[in-house]
Residue, then its C-alpha position, 0 to 999 in steps of 0.5 A: m568318050g568325049k572330052d570333059p568340058r569342066p575347066g581344069a579337068s585335063c591332066r595338065g589342069i589338075h597338075s597346075a591346080g596342084y602346083v598352085a595349091f602347093f605354092v599357096c600353102l608354102l607362101t602361107f607358112i612363109v609369110a605367116p607371123v612367127v610367134e612364141a607359143h606356150s601353154w599351161r595345163s594341169t597335171g597330177s596333184l600332189e598327195t600332200a599340199r605344201n609350200d617351202h618344200t624342195a623339188t629335185l630332178l632325179a637322174d631318170g627324169r622323175v622329180l622328188v618333192a620333199g618336206g615343206e609346210g602344210s596345214d599341220g605344220s612341217v611335212g615329213s612326207a616325200e613323193i615322186y612325179d613321173p612325167q611319163t604318166g603325169t602322176w605322183t607316188a608316195t615314197g619313203d618319209l623323211n626321218t625329220a619333218r622339215d621346211e625351208h631346207t635345201a636339197t641337192l642332187l649328188p653325183n651318184g644320183q642320191v639327194l642330200v637334204v639339209g637343215g631347215e626348221s621342224f615345227g618352228s625349231l631350227i634343225a641341223s640334221a641331214e639325210i640322203f634319199d636313195p631313189l633306187m631304194g626309195r628311202w632316207t638315211v640319216v647322215s651326220s648333222l651340220e655344226t650349226a642349225r639353220n634355215d633359209h640357207t643355200a646349198t651349192l654342188l661344187a665341181d669336186g662333188r662336195v656341197l657348200i652350205a652357206g649362211g641362213a638364219g640361226a638362233g641369233g639371226p643371220l649366219a656367216s658360217a659355212e660348211l662343206y659336206d663330203p659325200t665320200t666320207s659322209s662328214w661335214t667340215s667348217t670352211g671360210s665364213l661369209i664376209t657378211a652374215r645373210d639369209d634369204f640370199t642366192a648362191t650360184r656356181l660360176p663356170g670357173g668353179l667359184v660360188l657367187a653369193a648375192g643380196g639377202e637379209g642381214s642383221s641391219g636389213t636388206l643387203a646389196s653386197a655380193e661375194l665369191y667363194d673359192p673352193a680351192t682356198g676355202t675363202w670368200t672375197a668381195t665382188g661388185s655390189v648389186n645395184t638394188g639390194r634385195n632378198d627373196h629374189t631369184a638367181t639364174s645362171l645363163s647359158d653364157g655364164r652370167v647370172l640374172l638376178a630378178g625381183g625380190e623385195d627390199s625393206d620398203d617394197t616388192l621389186a620389178s628390177a633385174e640385173i646381170y652379173d658378169p664373172e669376167t668383170g665382177t660387175w652388175t649391169v641393170t637389164g629390163n624390168l619385170n613387167t610385174a614386181r614379185d618375190e617368192h617366185t621361181a625362175t627357170l632356165l629353159s633349153d633355148g637360154r630364156v628364163l621363165a619367171a612364174g608366180g610369187e607375191g606381188c604388190g596386190g597379192t599372190l600372182t598368176s602372171v608368168e614372164l619370159y626373159d630373153p638375154a639377147m633382147r634384154l627384155w621380159t615378155a608375158a608368157g600366159n598365166l598360171q592356172t593357180a596363183r601361188k608363191s613359195h612353190t617349186a619349178t623344175l625343168l623337164a625334158g621336152r621343153q616343159v616346166l613342172v610347177a608344184g605346190g605353193y601357197d595362196s590363201s591356203w596350202i596348194g596341192n595341185a601342179e601344172l606344166f608349162v609347155d614351150y612350143g618355141s617359135l612357130p608360124a601362127i597357123l601351125i600354133l593354132t592347130i597345135l593348141s586347138 
């Protein structure tokens, strides 16, 4: 048999061509731009459209949504999202329909729901959801009915309820729930009565309360609760007074406050609290001023701010904060503009956004999928 006259048809030529192709492919990945990739996609819709509800990540990775406000007023239903199937399933109804309440995952895997309002009336009742049984059990009530308060799980398993709005306006009182006795006890009152504020547990066990609405308007003050003494002490004030903002505990123990509103306008400013110094430092502004949004700490340490109310109405815009760069960057848009919704971090670098309000109550849900830093050529393949 004669030799094949085609160039490169020899074994050596074929191997050489293979080496060239391999190195060209490798070089493409080496020199290709590396970008952050993320996308938003629809997932199953809630059975009941709602806002001002709670969403709690259960121990098995499912998400419990409870209460809220809907077209007929306060909602008594609860439902569970299964990330494996992308669907919602109704579970036991709350004993008392409520919105503007709190929900806290207890160490035993059950969920404590506290306070809020029911069809316009403040309530003091509390109940616990058992995921294994799929039902709610009434426990003892708060000493003071309240909504727009905070609930913080302490290191010893107790739950601190602080502030909120009472019958006479902003509250200073605080109460502790002990799951071992299913009872409430009073603890030290806030220095300043406040509602629509944030409370964040710090690495050392103290609880940071910041901003909010007081009897004379928007607050800039902040204070620390010590579970060991049951008392509050003043700490550094925020640079810009705000309420309806978000507070996110960063990976290094600092706390990021973002957005919100003051007595005049919606805010784009953000600042960081350092527990070591007790001071606040201004950081990069949000690209879009917003309040009634959500802020979620991602597994890589960045913070995802989604939706909310902006200067021109309800927002679809989403931003990512990088603590190392101290900057916010755009992260696409929600498929549905929404405020007063919930956002829950799931496994697999996903965030579940559910419900909310725009011109009406929202029943749909969507997922933020974060692919991380990848070569652009690979991202195009993933998203295609």
